[in-house]
N, C-alpha and C positions, 0 to 999 in steps of 0.2 A: 406917175399916177399911183396913189396910195390905194391898196386893196383893202376891202372890208374883211372882217374876221370870217364871214360866211364865204366870201370868194377865196380867201386863203385856204379854208378847209376844203373847198371843192377842188382847188388845184392840187392839194396834197393827196387826196384820195383818187384823183383822176388816173394816175398810172395803174393803180390796182383795178379800177373799173375797166380800163382799156384791156388790161391783161385778162381779166375774167371774161370779158366779151370775146376776146380773141380765142381763148382756149375752151370756152364752154358754149356761149350763146351762138357764135358763128357756126361751129360744127353741127349743132342741133338744127339750126335753121337750114343749113346746107343739106343735111340729111333729109329733112322734110321736103325740100325743093327737089332733091334728086329722086325721091320716091315717086314723084309724079312723072318720071321719064322712063322710057325704055332705053337703057344705056349700057353699052359694052364697058367692061371693067377697065380695059386698057386702050382700046381704040376710040378716037373722037367721034363715035357714032351714037347719036342720041335722038330720040323722038318723043315729043310730049304726048302722054297717053292719059293724063288726068288720074282718075281713081281706078284705072284698069288693073294696076298691080295689086291694089287692096282687094278688089273684087275677085281676082284670080286666086289670091291666097285664102280668101274666105271659102272658096270651093275646093281648095287643094287638100287632099288627104294627108300628105306629108306634113303640111303646116300644123294641122290639128293634132297629129301624132306627136310632133315636136312640142306643142303646148302641153300635151298630156305627160310626156316623159319629163319635161322641165318642171311641171308642177309636182309630180311624184318625187323627183329627185330633190327639189328644194325643200318641200315640206318634210320629207323623211329625214333629211340631213339636219335641218334646223331643230326638229324635235329631239333627235338623238344627241345632237351637240349640246343642247340646253340641259337635257337630263344627265348625261355623263359629265358635262362641265360642272354642274352644281354638285354632283356626288364627289367628283375629284377635288373640288374646292373645299368641301366640307372635311374631307379626309386630311388634306395638307394644311388646313387651318388649325388642326389639333397639334399639340406638342408631342413629339415622339422622336426617338433616336433615328437619325438618317433622314429627317424631314427635308432638309435642303437638297439632298441627293434625289429624293423622290420628286421634288418640285422641278429639278433640272431635267429629269427623265420625262416628265409630263410635257414640258415645253419643247422637247426635242423634235416632235413631228412638225411643229410650226416654224422652225428655223431652217430646216433642210429644204433645198430647192425642190420644186414640184416634180421636175423631170426625174430627179433621183428617187423620190418617193414612188413614182409610178413604175420605174424600172425594178425597184425593190419588191413592190407588191405583185408585179407581173411574175417575178420569179417565185414568190411565195405561193401564188395561186395557180401556178402551172399545173395542168392536169396530169403530166407525166413525171416530173421530178420536183414538183412544188412541195414545200415543207408543210403547208396546211393539209393537203391531201394525205401526206405521209403520216402525220400525227393523228388525223381522224381515222385512217385505216388501222393504225397501231392500237388505238384505244377501242376500236370496234364501233365507232359512231356510224361509219358508212362501210358498205361492202365493196363498192367500186369507186374509182376516182371520179370526182365531180369536175365537170368542165366549167370552171368559174368564168371563163371568158366566152362561153356559149350564150345563145340567145335566152336561155331560161334563167341564167344566173348573173349575167353581166351587169344588170341594174343593181342587184344586191351587192356585187363586188364594188361597183362605183360608189354606192352609199357607204359601205364600210370604209373604203379608202378615204373618202371625203370627211367622214366623221373623225377618223383617226388623225387626219391631217390638220383639221381646223378647230377641233374642240378645245385645244389649249387657249384660244382667244377667249372663250367663255370662262375658262378657269381663271385666267388673269383678271378679267373684269370683275367676276364675282368675288374672287379672293381679295382683291383690293378693297371692295366695299365691305366685306365681312370683317376685315381687320379694323374698320372704323366704327363698327357697332359698339356702343357703350357696354362694357361688361356688366354694369349695374342692372341692365335689363334682364340678363340671364340669371344673375344672382337673385333678383326679386322673384323671377319665375320659379326658381328652384325652391325658394322659401315657401311659395304658394303650392308646391308639390307638383309642378309641371315636369313631365318627363322629356326626354330628347325629342320625341316626335312632336309633342305639343309646342316645345320651344322653337322647333324649326318652322312650324306652320303659323305660329302666332307672333314670333319675333323675327326670325331670320328672313323668312320669305317676304313679309311686308317691308322690311328694310331693304330688300333687294329689288323692290318693285321698279324704281326708276332706272336702275342699272339694267335690269332685264328688258325693260322697254327699249332702251337704246341698242342693247345687244341683239335682240330679236329683229329690230328694224335693219341694222347693219348686215346681219347674217342673211336676212331675207333678200336684200338687194344683191349682196355678193354671190349668194348661191344661185339665184335665178339667172344671173348674168355670168356665171362661172364658165370659162371656156377651156383653159389650159388642161385642167385635170381630165375633163371629158374627152377632149381631142387627143391627148396623149394616150389615154387608155384604149381608144379605138384603133390606134395605129398597129398594124400587124395582126389584126383580128378580123373575123368574118361576121361579127354581130354588131357592127357599129350603128346600124340603123335602129337598134333597140335602145340606144341611149342618146339618140340624136336630139339634143335639146335645142331650143331656139337660137342661142348664140352659135352653136355648131352649124345649124341649118343656114343661118345668115352668112356665115363664113363660106360654106360650100356654094351657096348661090352666087356669092360675089367673086370668089377666087378659083372655083373649080368649074362652075357653069358660066362664069364671066358675065353674070347678070347683076350689074351694080345697082340698077333700079330696084330690082326685087330684094336685093340685100339691104338696101336703105329702107325699103318698106318694112322689112322684118325688124330692123333696128328701131324704126319709129313705133311699130306696134309694141315692142318690148318696153320702150320708153313710156308709152301711154299706159300699159299694164302696171308698170311700177308706180307711176303717178297716181293712178286710181287706187291701187292697193295701199300706198302710203297714206293717202288722204283718208281712206276708210279706217286705217289703223290708228291714225291720230285722233279721229273723231271718237272711236271706241274708247281709247285711253282717256280722252277728255271727259267723256260721259261717265266713266267709272270714277274719275277724280271728283266730279261733281256729286256723285252719290256718296 
């Protein structure tokens, strides 16, 4: 039997569709289904409870605190990554001696393993023998050592570590786009008397618009669902509940409290939050494009 071109095309893309469904669609649907059950994480003990898990979380204080901590963490790190990423990209885009070395140093935080970065920063921020406290005491910025892993400063420490670790992604993306901007645009602006600041806001920033759209979208998804950095920083400390974001809370419910149903419910809620946020973000960008 001779297949038509349309049937041949369907057969060719069928393996990819099956793979996508197996790796993406099925886990999502299974997570939604599991969120409707009261289920033990390891034992085959489950009972259908409908929307009880969702109602329980809506009334749960720990859940709303996790939402708040996750929002503070993701928004703060995204804003600081964008700001420092653009500044660093502007610097390394200029020609100066040792530029390649500086570019390599900037990329260093992004290539080292997360566990190594956390161990390094825990040593730097230690309140007894940490280098950060030592330098701040030596300069006279503080009079007593700061407990960076305590409840008052652990969120600040987490934000600093995450910005240091992930802002090179912004540098790479922005720098790649900046190097494709036609030099004639800057030459024409200089002829018209535009200074560096005006050239940045009227030429560089508009040219970075599409890149920043993608970067902010990706960083928002990654930082809101970030688990490893937050979890590793909480180990060995006593203030872990003050940076308990939604991914960490979902992990604890599933593998520490053995409540797989509630863990799946939290995962579904995170998925819905991301879908809604992404939809709003796309609509806002499209509206600005139309203007």
